[in-house]
N, C-alpha and C positions, 0 to 999 in steps of 0.2 A: 222166329217171329219178327225180329227187328229187320233182318235182311229181306224178309218177305214183304214187309210194309214199305221199305225203300223201293223195292222192285215194283210194287203196285203204284206208288206215286210217280215213278219214272214212266211207266206205261201209260198212266193217265195223261201226263203231259204230251207224250207222243201222239196219242189218239186225238187230243184236242188241237194239236198244231200241225197235223200232217198236211193240211191244205197249203199253208204258206211255205212249208218246206218244199213240197212238190212244185209249187209255182216258181220258187226261186231257182230250182234246178232247170225247169223248162226255159225260163227267161235267160238263164246263163248259157244254156246250150244253143239257144237261138242266137245269142250274141256271138258265140264262137263261130257259128255258121256265117254270120254277117262279116265277122273279122277276116274270113278267108276270101272275101271278094277282092277282085283285082284292082278296083279303084281305091287309091290311097285314102281318100277322105272317108269312104264307107268303111274301110278296114279300121281306121282310127275310131270311128263311131262305134263299131262293134266291140273294139277293145275297151273303150270307156264304159259301154253298156255292160260288159262282162263284170267289171269291178263294181259298178253301181248296183247290180243285182245282189252282190254280197253285202254291200254297205246298207242297202234297204232292209235286207233280212236281219242284219245285225242290229238295226234300229228298232225293228218291229217285234222281234221275239221277246225281249225283256218286258215290253209293255203287255203283250198278250199272255205270256206265261207267268209273270210275276206280279205286275201292278194290278192286272185285272182280277187276280185272286182276292185282292183286298177290296177293289171297287165293287165286285159282285158278291162280296162277303162269303166267299167259299173257303177262305183261309181259316176262319173260325171253325168251320165244319172239319176241315182237314186236321186241325190241331186238337179237335175233340177225340180223334182216333188215338189208338195206343201208339203214338209216335212222339218223340221228343223234338225239341227245337234243333238239336244237333243232327238228328236223323233227317228232319225236314230240310235243313240246309244242305246236307250231303246229297239227298235225293234231288233237290232242286238244282244244285250246282252240276251234278252229273247229267241230269236230263237236259237242261238248257244248253250245256256245253256240247253234248252229243247231238242235239237238234241242230246246232249250227255247224258242227264239224262234218256231219254227214253231207249236206249240200256243198260245203266248202271243199272237202276232199274230192267229192265227185266232180265238181267243176275244175278244180286245180289239176286233177289227173287227166281230165278230158282235154284241158289246154295243153298239157305236156304231151299227150298223144298226138294232138294236132301238130305241134312243133316237130315231133319226131318223124311224123309221116309226110310232112310237107318239105320239099327240097328248097322252096323259095323263102323259107323262114329260117334265119340263122339260129343255131342252137345256143349262141352266145346270150340270147335273151332269157334263157332259163333261170339263171340266178336272180336276175332282176324281177322276173315274174313271181318267183317264190317270195322274194323280199316284199314286193308290193302286195301280194295276196295276204301276207301276215298282218298288214295294217288294219284291214277290216276285222280280223280276228282279235287284235288288241282292242280296237274300238268297241267291239261286242262285249269283251270282258269288262271294260270300264263301265259301259252302260248297264250291264247285268249287275255289277257290284253296286252301282248307284241305286238301282231299283230294289235290290235285295236289302241293302243296309239302310238306304234312305227311306224306304217304305212309303214312297209317295210318287205321284206322277210328275211333280215339280222337279224332284231330283233327277228323274229319268230324262226329262226335257232338257235340263241344263247339260247333262252329260251328252245327250244326243247332239245338241247344238255345237258343243265344244268339239266333239269327235268328228262330226260330219263336216264342220267348217275347217278342220285342220288336215284332212286327208290331202287336199291339193298342195298344201304347204310341205307336207312330208314327201309327197311325190316329187315336188320341185327340188327339194334339198337332195334327195337321192339321185335324181337325174343330173344334178350338178357335181356329183362326186366323180372326179376323173377316173379313179381306179375301178369304178363300176361302169360308167357310161362308155369307156373306151373299149369295152369287150362285147358290146351289144351285137356288133356285126361279125363276130368271130364264128367260124364254122362249128366250133365245139364250145361247150360250156366251160367257163373259166371260174374256178372257185379259189379266188385269191384271198389274202388275209382280210381285206376290207369287206368282202361278201360274208365271210365267216363271222367277222366282228358285228356286222349289222344284224345278222340272223341270231347270233347269240344274245345280243341286246334285246331283240324282240321276244325271244323265248323267255329270257330272264324277266322281262316286264310282265308277261302273262303270269308266270309263277308268282311274282311279287303281288300282283293284283289279287290273285286267288287267295294267297296267304293272308293278306290284309282283310279281305272279305270274310273269311272264316274266323279271323280273330275278332272282328267287331260283332259278328253274329253270335259268337260264343259268349260275349260279355253282356248281351241283352238280358234285361230282367222281365220286361213286358214284351213278349214276342208278338202278340196280336194287337 
């Protein structure tokens, strides 16, 4: 019964949010097509557009899937069902993470396929592509945690502003790392210690954010 209720809650979120998920995939794929243009300025525009589609989805999903449940007073109905606060947190965490990972993985794999099939794109950009793609995922986890734990649109707005305004700074710092930037033009992907260190830090950050979120959720007394 418990696993069935969690499954129904996850499917509910997917049905309600299939439109923004599909839209983000379409916009990201269009950006990839633009990024293959021979004009350098247009190629740069397509690359930026590609990452923006992920950032926009990461900012939009927490508000639609979490905050709107409180604003539209549907959370009270959900909690009236035979479901505990822990089950709700598990269902919401799994559903919203899957809703972001599906377009994220789709676009990332599509970008890797483009790089592999185009002779004019050096494979040395692959490590940096994956590292940069992890940033919207981290930002999404932070914004989702703020919406779930903070229980208000204000907390989500603060997290969104902080995350969206810091992407450019993170990109700048990564581009300034000589051990990463020096390998962009290589014909093969170079996975040096610096690349593994950055990726490990990003994965560790996501795990820490999720652990903190579930910790604070489990300590709540008044869930609604």
